[in-house]
C-alpha atoms as a printed R data frame, in Angstrom:
   type eleno elety resid chain resno       x       y       z
1  ATOM     1    CA   MET     A     1 -26.190  17.124  -1.223
2  ATOM     2    CA   ARG     A     2 -27.650  13.250  -0.124
3  ATOM     3    CA   ALA     A     3 -25.064  11.807  -2.368
4  ATOM     4    CA   SER     A     4 -21.997  13.905  -1.045
5  ATOM     5    CA   GLN     A     5 -23.158  12.713   2.744
6  ATOM     6    CA   ASP     A     6 -23.221   9.096   1.307
7  ATOM     7    CA   PHE     A     7 -19.578   9.851  -0.074
8  ATOM     8    CA   LEU     A     8 -18.746  11.207   3.122
9  ATOM     9    CA   ARG     A     9 -19.804   8.447   4.912
10 ATOM    10    CA   VAL     A    10 -18.279   5.578   3.057
11 ATOM    11    CA   GLY     A    11 -14.984   7.405   2.842
12 ATOM    12    CA   ALA     A    12 -14.598   7.557   6.579
13 ATOM    13    CA   THR     A    13 -15.754   4.320   7.006
14 ATOM    14    CA   VAL     A    14 -13.108   2.657   4.544
15 ATOM    15    CA   THR     A    15 -10.592   4.707   6.473
16 ATOM    16    CA   PHE     A    16 -11.277   3.423   9.778
17 ATOM    17    CA   VAL     A    17 -11.505  -0.005   8.304
18 ATOM    18    CA   GLY     A    18  -7.600   1.054   6.833
19 ATOM    19    CA   PHE     A    19  -6.167   2.020  10.014
20 ATOM    20    CA   ILE     A    20  -7.888  -1.177  12.118
21 ATOM    21    CA   ILE     A    21  -6.765  -3.568   9.463
22 ATOM    22    CA   LEU     A    22  -2.793  -2.038   9.571
23 ATOM    23    CA   LEU     A    23  -3.286  -1.970  13.421
24 ATOM    24    CA   LEU     A    24  -4.220  -5.321  13.519
25 ATOM    25    CA   GLY     A    25  -0.943  -6.102  11.430
26 ATOM    26    CA   ILE     A    26   1.593  -4.485  13.860
27 ATOM    27    CA   VAL     A    27   0.102  -6.511  16.503
28 ATOM    28    CA   LEU     A    28   0.236  -9.462  14.707
29 ATOM    29    CA   THR     A    29   4.012  -9.047  13.332
30 ATOM    30    CA   ILE     A    30   5.117  -8.377  16.814
31 ATOM    31    CA   LEU     A    31   3.377 -11.209  18.449
32 ATOM    32    CA   GLN     A    32   4.375 -13.464  15.420
33 ATOM    33    CA   HIS     A    33   8.167 -12.351  15.761
34 ATOM    34    CA   PRO     A    34   8.957 -10.420  18.769
35 ATOM    35    CA   ALA     A    35  12.602  -9.986  18.643
36 ATOM    36    CA   SER     A    36  13.127  -9.598  14.928
37 ATOM    37    CA   SER     A    37  10.505  -6.802  14.676
38 ATOM    38    CA   GLN     A    38  11.485  -4.022  13.187
39 ATOM    39    CA   MET     A    39   9.467  -0.874  12.669
40 ATOM    40    CA   GLY     A    40   9.505   2.283  10.927
41 ATOM    41    CA   GLY     A    41   7.080   5.303   9.909
42 ATOM    42    CA   LEU     A    42   6.765   8.230   7.910
43 ATOM    43    CA   ILE     A    43   4.695  11.366   8.612
44 ATOM    44    CA   MET     A    44   4.308  13.568   5.837
45 ATOM    45    CA   ILE     A    45   3.363  17.584   6.742
46 ATOM    46    CA   GLY     A    46   3.069  18.862   3.163
47 ATOM    47    CA   PRO     A    47   5.851  18.089   1.671
48 ATOM    48    CA   ILE     A    48   7.890  17.550   4.664
49 ATOM    49    CA   PRO     A    49   9.401  13.949   5.573
50 ATOM    50    CA   ILE     A    50   9.273  13.547   9.117
51 ATOM    51    CA   ALA     A    51  11.012   9.569   9.292
52 ATOM    52    CA   PHE     A    52  11.455   7.290  12.337
53 ATOM    53    CA   GLY     A    53  12.197   3.722  12.758
54 ATOM    54    CA   SER     A    54  13.665   0.920  15.185
55 ATOM    55    CA   SER     A    55  17.182   0.759  12.945
56 ATOM    56    CA   PRO     A    56  19.124   3.105  11.457
57 ATOM    57    CA   GLU     A    57  18.482   0.918   8.088
58 ATOM    58    CA   ILE     A    58  14.755   1.092   8.639
59 ATOM    59    CA   THR     A    59  14.908   5.020   9.404
60 ATOM    60    CA   THR     A    60  17.231   5.772   6.183
61 ATOM    61    CA   ASN     A    61  14.732   3.266   4.339
62 ATOM    62    CA   MET     A    62  11.654   5.597   5.269
63 ATOM    63    CA   LEU     A    63  13.649   8.486   4.850
64 ATOM    64    CA   GLY     A    64  14.775   7.618   1.401
65 ATOM    65    CA   LEU     A    65  10.423   6.844   0.786
66 ATOM    66    CA   GLY     A    66   9.723  10.613   2.167
67 ATOM    67    CA   LEU     A    67  11.915  11.991  -0.515
68 ATOM    68    CA   ILE     A    68  10.374  10.058  -3.242
69 ATOM    69    CA   VAL     A    69   6.955  10.949  -2.118
70 ATOM    70    CA   SER     A    70   7.775  14.834  -1.568
71 ATOM    71    CA   ILE     A    71   9.351  14.704  -4.864
72 ATOM    72    CA   LEU     A    72   6.221  13.619  -6.407
73 ATOM    73    CA   TYR     A    73   4.256  15.869  -4.642
74 ATOM    74    CA   LEU     A    74   6.087  18.621  -5.957
75 ATOM    75    CA   PHE     A    75   6.119  17.890  -9.772
76 ATOM    76    CA   LEU     A    76   2.209  17.136  -9.613
77 ATOM    77    CA   TRP     A    77   1.695  20.361  -7.798
78 ATOM    78    CA   LYS     A    78   3.835  22.306  -9.796
79 ATOM    79    CA   THR     A    79   2.486  20.461 -13.524
80 ATOM    80    CA   LYS     A    80  -1.037  21.381 -11.782
81 ATOM    81    CA   ARG     A    81  -0.761  24.787 -11.984
């Protein structure tokens, strides 16, 4: 029982540190290049991608990445069964 609690604590800590590093990277990018910064994001709800971005090119790239992740997800889910 103790080992599972340790794994949970380590996993939560790594996730939190990852979010902090990501946030710092975004802020530093905006501060270094304020006029040329383009950002985009991808939200996955199951196999359904939701893409957004600051320009049509970034949004298209995010959507392409989302489709690749969705296909990979569906392929791995199908082979698991």
